[in-house]
N, C-alpha and C positions, 0 to 999 in steps of 0.2 A: 268449267267448274269455277265457282267464285272463290278467290283466294281468301283464306282465313285471316282474321286480325293479327294472329301471332306471326304468320308468314309475312304480312305487310310490315309489321313492326321489325321483324328480323332484317328484311332487305333495306328498310330505312336506316337501321343501325349500321349495316355494312356500308351504306352510302355515306354516313357521317364519318366513319373511320377512313374511308378512301379520300374524302374531301378535306377532313380536318386534321388528320393525324399523319400526313405525309409531307413534311416540309422538305424543301429542296436541299440537296447535299446530305452527307452522312450525319447521323446524330452525334452530338458531343465531339465535334472536330477538334483535334489537337490534344485531347485528354489521354493520359496513359491508361492502358488496359489493365495494368497491375497483374495480379496472379489469380487463378481460380480459387474459390473458397475451399477450405479443408473439408474432408468428408464428414468429420464429426460435427461440423457446423451445419452442413447441408442436411444431416439426419435429424436435427432438432426442429421442434415446432415451438414458436414463441407467442406468448400473450403480449399484446401491446398495451401499455399504460399511456393513454393519450390525454393531452390537456384539452382537446377540443371535443365538443359534443356535436357530432354530425347528425345523430338521430335522437329523437326525444325520448325513446324508451327502448329497452332491451339491447342497448349498444354493446357490441363486443368487437374486438379487433385482434387480428393475428398476423404474424409474419412467418412465411415459409420459404424455403429455398429448394432448388433442384439443379441438376446439371444436364446438359444436352449430350448427344452422342459424341461430340467433338471435345468435350471437357469444359465447355463454357458454363459459367454459373449464372443463375437467374433467381429472381426474387418475386414474390407476390405479397403485397401489403393490402389487407382487405379489412373493411369495416362494415359490419352488418347491424341492422336494427330496424325499428319501425318509424316511419315518418309521421307528420301531424295527422294524416288521415288513416293511420294504423296499417298502412300497407308495408310489406317487408322489402327492404332494399339492401343490396350489397354494392359498396363502392370499392373499386379495385384499382391499385397502382401496380403495374407490372413492368419488368425490364431486366437489365443485366446487373450482375453484382460483381464487384472487383475488389480484391484484397490488396492492401498495402501493408506497410510494416506493423502498424498498430491499429488499423481501422479497416472498415469496408465501406465502399461507396455504392449506393443503390441508384442506378440511373434509369429513370422511367422512360418507356417508349410506347406504352399502351395503357390507357386509362378509360374506364367505362363503368356504367352503373347497370345492374340487373335488378329485376324486381318480380314480385308476385304478391297475391293478396293474402293467402293463408299458408301456414307452415308446410303443408303437404302438397301445395300446388307446384307446378313446374316453373322454374325461373325463366324469364324472357329478357332479352336485351332491350334496354331503354335509351341509353345515351352513351356517346363516346366523345372524347375531346383530345386536342393536341396537348401532350404533356412532356415533350422531349426537352423542356427547360427545367424540369423538376429533378433535382438530385438530392438524395439524403445521405449524409455521412454518419457512420456509427462507429463508436469506439468499442473494442472487445475488452470487457472487464473480467479479469481472472482467467486462468488457464483452462478452467472447466467450461468456459463459454456460457455460463449461466445467465449473464446479463449483457445486453448491448445497450449503449446509451448514445442518443443522437447528439451531434455537435455541429455548430455553425462553422462553415468554411467559405472561402471565396467562391466555391462551386455551388454552394447551397443557398445562395441569395434568393432565388426565386421560390424556394421552399421554406423560407424562414417563417412564413405565416402559420405554418404547421405547429410551431412551438417545439420545445424540448420534449422528447418522449423516450420511454424506456421499453425495451423488449426483454421479457422474463421467460426463460426456458421452462416449458412444461416437463414433467417427469418423462424420462426416456421410455418410449413405447413405439409399437408399430403404427398406432394412430393416437392422436391426442386432440380432443375438441373441447369447446367450452359450452356449458349449459347456458342457453340463451333465453329459455322461457320454460315456465311450468304450466302444464295443462291439467285437465281433470283426470280422475281415475289413476292418480299417482304417476302420470306420464310427464316426461320432460322432453324438450327439444335440445339436442346436442349439435352444435355447429362446428364444422372443421373441414378443410379442403380434402376432397377425395373420400370422405366418409362413406358415401354410398357404394364406392368401389372396394375399399379396403375391408369394410365390415360385412357381416352376414346376419341374416335374420336369426334370432335366438341367441346370438353371441352375448356373453356377459362382459360388461364394462366395469372397471373400477372407478369409483368417484373419489376426488380429492378436493380439499379446500386449499387454494393457493393464496398466499399473502401478496397482494398486488401493490404494496407500498412502492413509492418512487425511490430514485437514487438517493442514498444518504440516510434513509430511514430504515429502522430495524425491521427485518422480515423474518417470519417464522418459516420453517421447512413445511412442505406440503403435508397435510394430515389426511389419513384415510377417512372417507365420508360415505360409506355404503357402496352398493353395487346396483347396476342397471342392466336390464335385458332389452336388446334391440328388437323392436317389433315392426318397424318399417324404415326404409332408407330413401327418402325423396332427395336424391342428389347429395349435397353437402349438409343437409339438415336431417339429422337422425332422430327418429321418434323412439324413445325408450321408456320402459316402465321400471319404477323402483322395485328392486328385489329385496333389499335390506335397508333398514333405517339407521340413521346415525344422529347423534346429538350435534354434529357438525354439518352445516349445509354445504353440499358439494357445488363447486363452480367449474370444475374440470372433470371430464370423464375420459378414460383411455383404456386401451387393450393392454394385456400383459406384454412385456418385452419378450422377444423370441429367446428361447433357450440357447445357450452357447453352442455354436456349430449348426444351429437349425436354419441359419440364413435370416434375412430380413427383407421386407418389401422395399427398404431404402437401398 
């Protein structure tokens, strides 16, 4: 049986990872491991306010955290959008997260790009590269963890090209994603990690307008902006239809937070 182009592409991607992302010796030798991230930080999803334009249209960026079974903390910083030929791309930086007295350090150890042509297509791996020299340091602003701000340090020299960026917490919820595109028939595309797993067809999402001003600028609280009904779930790209209209344009859609005592997917 002749191998499909997707399979060839996948094995080529694995070969890139094996050859280009496995430097000799342990990653980040000599750096302190700090402490695991607090649970209330891991449970939040953040919109990234980036100074760089990686994609010419529909660019959105998110920062999410999780913990492994041994209590170690991890991060995923992802940027999605359309490239010059209008294909969809996701650029991901993933690694471990370490907490210190007043900051967290994000140490990359896996970086790659995935892509597809249309919103409802399946993502395929396209490229991976060595990124164990990229460290991002972020200061925790406020006890409520609503804002994280990047800061340059001796460890972040190789990532300074990224520029200063801000992570703004989305409203607390079991899932929070950003509206990345509008389609016909009142449909929108909502992008967020694990959306296809967490959500269900027919589920109603609440829309909010978030003020994405940078650090030091006045920001308004998120404002309700209508509801959306999930109609399909191609991975992290959710197709939903507007159920109610609002005079405010939504850029974030999310599920309701669980009721007290009902538990949480986090």
